Each structure stands twice: as C-alpha cells, then as structure tokens.
C-alpha positions, 0 to 999 in steps of 0.5 A, spaced: 500 500 499 502 506 498 503 511 503 500 518 503 506 522 501 507 518 494 499 518 492 500 526 493 506 526 488 502 523 482 495 525 482 492 531 480 488 536 485 481 533 485 475 538 483 472 538 490 479 540 493 479 546 489 474 549 494 479 549 499 481 556 496 474 559 498 478 560 505 481 565 502 475 569 501 472 567 507 479 570 510 478 576 506 471 577 509 473 576 516 479 581 515 475 586 512 470 586 518 475 585 523 479 591 520 474 596 522 473 594 530 479 599 532 475 605 528 468 602 531 471 602 538 474 609 537 469 613 533 463 610 535 463 607 542 468 613 543 473 609 547 480 612 548 486 610 544 489 608 550 484 604 553 483 600 546 491 599 546 489 596 553 484 591 550 488 589 545 494 587 550 489 583 554 486 580 547 493 579 545 496 576 551 490 571 552 491 569 544 498 568 546 496 563 550 491 559 547 494 559 540 500 554 542 495 550 546 490 549 541 496 548 536 498 542 541 492 540 543 489 539 535 496 535 534 495 531 539 488 529 538 486 522 536 479 521 538 476 523 532 482 522 527 480 515 524 472 517 523 473 525 522 479 526 520 485 530 524 483 537 522 476 537 519 472 537 526 476 543 528 475 547 522 468 545 522 467 548 530 472 554 529 469 556 522 461 556 524 462 559 531 467 564 530 463 569 525 457 569 531 462 572 536 465 577 531 458 580 530 457 580 537 463 585 537 459 590 533 453 590 538 453 596 543 451 594 550 451 602 552 450 609 550 456 614 551 454 621 552 458 626 550 458 634 552 461 640 549 469 640 547 468 632 546 467 630 554 465 624 556 459 625 561 458 618 563 465 615 563 462 608 566 459 607 560 466 607 557 468 601 562 462 597 561 463 597 553 471 596 554 470 590 558 464 587 553 468 588 547 474 585 550 470 579 552 467 578 545 474 579 541 477 574 545 471 569 544 471 570 537 479 570 536 479 563 540 475 560 535 478 563 529 485 560 531 482 553 532 479 554 525 486 558 522 491 553 525 487 547 523 486 550 516 493 552 515 496 545 518 492 541 513 495 545 507 502 542 507 499 535 509 493 535 503 498 538 498 505 535 498 507 538 491 510 545 490 506 545 483 499 543 487 501 548 493 502 554 488 496 552 484 492 552 490 495 558 493 495 562 487 487 561 485 486 562 492 489 569 492 485 571 486 478 569 489 480 572 495 482 578 492 476 579 488 472 578 494 476 584 497 475 588 491 467 587 492 468 588 500 472 595 498 467 597 494 461 595 497 462 595 505 463 603 505 457 604 500 453 599 505 456 603 511 454 610 508 447 608 506 445 605 513 447 611 517 455 612 516 461 611 519 459 614 526 453 609 526 453 603 531 447 601 527 450 601 520 456 598 523 452 592 525 448 592 519 454 592 514 457 586 519 451 582 518 450 582 511 458 580 510 457 574 515 451 571 511 456 571 505 461 568 509 456 562 511 454 561 504 462 560 502 463 556 508 458 550 505 462 548 499 469 549 503 467 545 508 466 539 503 473 540 500 477 540 507 474 533 508 480 528 509 480 522 505 479 515 508 486 514 506 488 520 510 485 518 516 488 511 516 495 515 515 494 520 520 491 515 525 498 511 524 502 517 525 498 518 532 499 511 534 507 511 532 508 518 536 510 521 529 504 526 530 506 530 536 511 531 541 510 533 549 509 540 549 516 541 553 519 538 547 516 542 542 516 549 544 524 549 545 525 546 538 520 551 534 524 557 537 531 554 536 529 553 528 532 559 525 528 559 519 521 558 523 524 564 528 525 568 522 518 567 519 515 569 526 519 575 527 518 578 520 511 577 520 510 580 526 514 586 524 510 586 517 503 585 520 504 591 525 506 595 519 501 593 515 496 594 520 498 601 521 496 603 514 490 599 513 487 600 520 489 607 519 485 609 513 478 610 515 481 615 521 485 619 515 479 619 510 475 622 515 479 626 520 484 628 516 481 629 509 475 631 512 471 626 507 465 621 507 467 614 509 464 612 502 470 614 498 474 609 502 472 604 496 476 608 492 483 606 495 480 600 497 479 598 489 485 600 487 489 596 492 485 590 490 486 591 483 493 591 483 494 585 488 490 581 483 494 583 477 500 582 481 499 575 484 501 571 477 507 575 477 509 573 485 507 565 483 512 565 477 517 569 481 517 564 487 518 558 482 524 562 478 527 565 484 525 561 490 521 563 496 527 567 500 528 572 494 521 573 492 519 574 499 524 579 501 523 583 494 515 584 496 517 586 503 522 592 500 516 594 496 512 594 502 517 599 505 517 603 499 509 604 499 509 606 506 515 612 504 510 614 499 504 615 503 508 620 507 507 625 501 499 624 500 495 630 502 489 628 498 484 623 496 488 622 489 494 621 492 491 616 497 488 612 491 495 611 488 499 609 494 494 604 497 494 602 490 501 601 489 501 597 496 497 592 493 503 589 489 507 587 495 501 586 500 498 581 495 505 577 496 505 577 504 498 576 506 497 571 501 501 567 496 508 568 498 507 567 505 503 561 505 509 558 501 514 560 505 510 557 512 509 550 508 516 550 506 519 552 513 514 546 515 517 541 511 524 543 513 522 542 520 518 536 519 524 533 516 529 535 521 524 532 527 521 526 523 514 528 526 508 532 523 507 538 528 504 543 523 499 546 528 504 546 533 509 550 529 503 555 526 500 556 534 507 559 536 507 563 530 500 566 532 503 567 539 507 573 536 503 575 530 497 576 535 501 582 538 501 586 532 494 588 533 497 590 540 503 594 538 499 597 532 494 600 537 499 602 542 503 606 536 496 609 535 495 611 542 502 614 543 501 618 536 494 620 539 497 622 545 502 626 543 498 630 537 492 631 541 487 627 536 480 626 539 475 622 535 469 626 539 472 633 535 470 630 529 473 633 523 475 639 527 482 636 528 488 641 529 494 641 524 498 637 529 493 631 529 492 631 522 500 630 521 500 624 526 494 621 522 499 621 516 505 619 520 502 613 523 501 610 516 507 612 513 514 613 516 513 609 522 510 603 519 516 604 514 521 603 519 518 597 522 517 594 515 525 596 513 527 592 519 523 586 517 526 586 510 533 586 512 532 581 518 528 576 513 533 576 508 539 576 512 536 570 517 532 565 512 536 560 510 532 555 506 534 555 498 530 553 492 534 547 492 533 545 499 526 545 498 526 540 493 531 536 497 526 536 503 520 534 498 524 528 497 526 526 504 519 527 506 517 521 501 523 517 504 520 518 511 513 517 509 511 523 512 
C-alpha cells in the first residue's frame, strides 16, 4: 500500500479540493470586518485610544496563550482522527462559531454621552463597553485560531507537491482578492447608506450582511477539507507511532531554536504591525485628516485590490524562478517604499495611488508568498524532527503575530497622545493631530517594515534547492 506522501506526488488536485481556496475569500471577509473594530471602538463607542491599546494587550496576551495550546492540543488529538480526520472537526467548529462572536463585537450594550468640547459625561459607560468588547474579541479570536491553525496545518499535509501548493495558493489569492475588491467597493457604501461611519447601527448592519455571505462560502469550503479515508488511516498511524506530536516541553524549545521558523515569526510580526498601521489608519485618515465621507474609502480600497490581484501571477512565477527567500524579501522592500510614499499624501488622489501601489507587495505577504514560505519552513522542520507538528509550529507563530494588534494600537495611542487627536471633535482636528494621522500610516510603519526586510534576508536560510531536497526526504520518511 502506498503511503500518503507518494499518492500526492502523482495525482492531480481533485475538483472538490479546489474549494479549499474558498478559505481566502472567507479570510478576506473576516479580515475586512475585523479591521474596522478599532475605528468602531474609537469613533462610535468613543473609547480612548490608550484604553483600546489596553484592550488589545489583554486580547493579545490571552491569544498568545491559547494559540500554542490549541495548536498543541489539535496535534495531539486522536479521538476523532480515524472517523472524522485530524483537522476537519476543529475547522468545522471554529469556522461556524467565530463569525457569530465577530458580530457580537459590533453590538453596543451602552450609550456614551458627550458634552461640549468632546467631554464624556458618563465615563462608567466607557468601562462597560471596553470590558464587553474585550470579552467578545477574546471569544472570537479563540475560535478563529482553532479554524485558522487547523486549516493552515492541513494545507502542507493535503498538498504535498510544490506545483499543487502554488496552484492552490495562487487561485485562492485571486478569489480572495476578488472578494476583497467587492468588500472595498461595497463596505463603505453600505456603511454610508445605513447611517455612516459614526453610526453603531450601520456598523452592525454591514457586519451582518458580510457574515451572511461568509456562511454561504463556508458550505463548499467545508466539503473540500474533509480528509479522505486514506488520510485518516495515515494520520491515525502517525498518532499511534508518536510521529504526529511531541510533549509541549519538547516542542516549544525546538520551534524557537529553528532559525528559519524564528525568522518567519519575527518578520511576520514586524510586517503585520506595519501593515495594520496603514490599513487600520485609513478610515481615520480619510475622515479626520481629509475631512471626507467614509464612502470614498471604496476608491483606495478598489485600487489596492486591483493591483494585488494583477500582481499575484507575477509573484507565483517569481517564487518558482527565484525561490521563496528572494521573492519574499523583494515584496517586503516594496511594502517599505509604499509606506515612505504615503508621507507625501495630502489628498484623496494621492491616497488612491499609494494604497494601490501597496497592494503589489501586500498581495505577496498576506497571501501567496507567505503561505508558501510557512509551508516550506514546516517541511524543513518536519524533515529535521521526523514528526508532523504543523499546528504546534503555527500556534507559536500566532503567539507572536497576535501582538501586532497591540503594537499597532499602542503606536496609535502614543501618536494620538502626543498630537492631541480626539475623535469626539470630529473633523475639527488640529494641524498637529492631522500630521500624526499621516505619520502613523507612513514613516513609522516604514521604519518597522525596513527592519523586517533586512532581518528576513539576513536570516532565512532555506534555498530553492533545499526546499526540493526536503520534498524528497519527506517521501523517503513516509511523512
């Protein structure tokens, strides 16, 4: 009987497996909705930026604990493997329930009263709103972690060949990009039509509309991630032989000592922090700096999505020709240039041009190349350890990447504190506050991304030849 590794080397991708790519549009919807939480908290709930930073700190700490724990537990889970598969049960639970708690994040349970000069008249409402929001965010993120870790762990196991990985990753990025285009166009328009960016009801209504679309996409996706009987037997055999996991005490030092994985962790933390500064700051910039309505945010969003979709085939060909290291490094460099360019933006036209340019590099980092890089590094780690522990490695990655949310909100809180930005004042911001809204989207993330670019290029060691050799070794090891 052939082992699973050899089967994937000879077969084409079954038609139903192509719906595996629907995770990308699902993620695009989740990311798009999630990305407005900070603006919602600051501009609708009127929670001060420093408290928002504290909310994200608590959220990041708890997320930091549950990420490796969930990764470890799903790697160790054996009870359902033979009947339901190694990853499918956890994908099912996480993907169904996490959107519900995302909706709950946008339900205001108290009303904040504002007096003259933007003064809050009932500060106890801020405390209640902050505690509720933090709790809903934690429940949402825990279920999202269960979903994402299980999905990403299934990816290198389900698609063993580099050509299959490129095809699935590229197609997923295109479909996800198309979804992001539609979100970029219609989300601000729907938000404006339901009451505007400062309306709690508008945010909740917009969220519900997109979550309904998410559940429709979830149906074919869940069929695609059902593991075959042969995969179930294969993973059950690894469970019995002890090749599917190690003790938590053994895994953590091994993951952190893996230089390539450590490089991916730090690079992604820096890059995601920088990117969050630009994209989470866009609504603030458009409304409070440019003095425009939220509906115009669809224009730079559309430009970003178009350039990201167009550049996907280029990144795929580049990865094939030059390897992951060179391609990923160049995409990080392009991101750095985009942040620098935004410093010179003073109007909507400039915003559209620069955000559009940023889509070229981000399409590689958020989708195609980063997905290939993590799969490549997991292959390398599996060859070294002799065990398939995808979820444990990805859990550790998420421990650190979770803190990107806190770092970004902390940077915004510091900039707001220094420049005097106050959402309660509406468009009547001082020139210093408007400058701060620009800096937190330009020079500050530029420095962070520049550091990520240099660090990755200097420390990532897997070459194109190494990756090919690892594929052969995995077949020889039956992994």
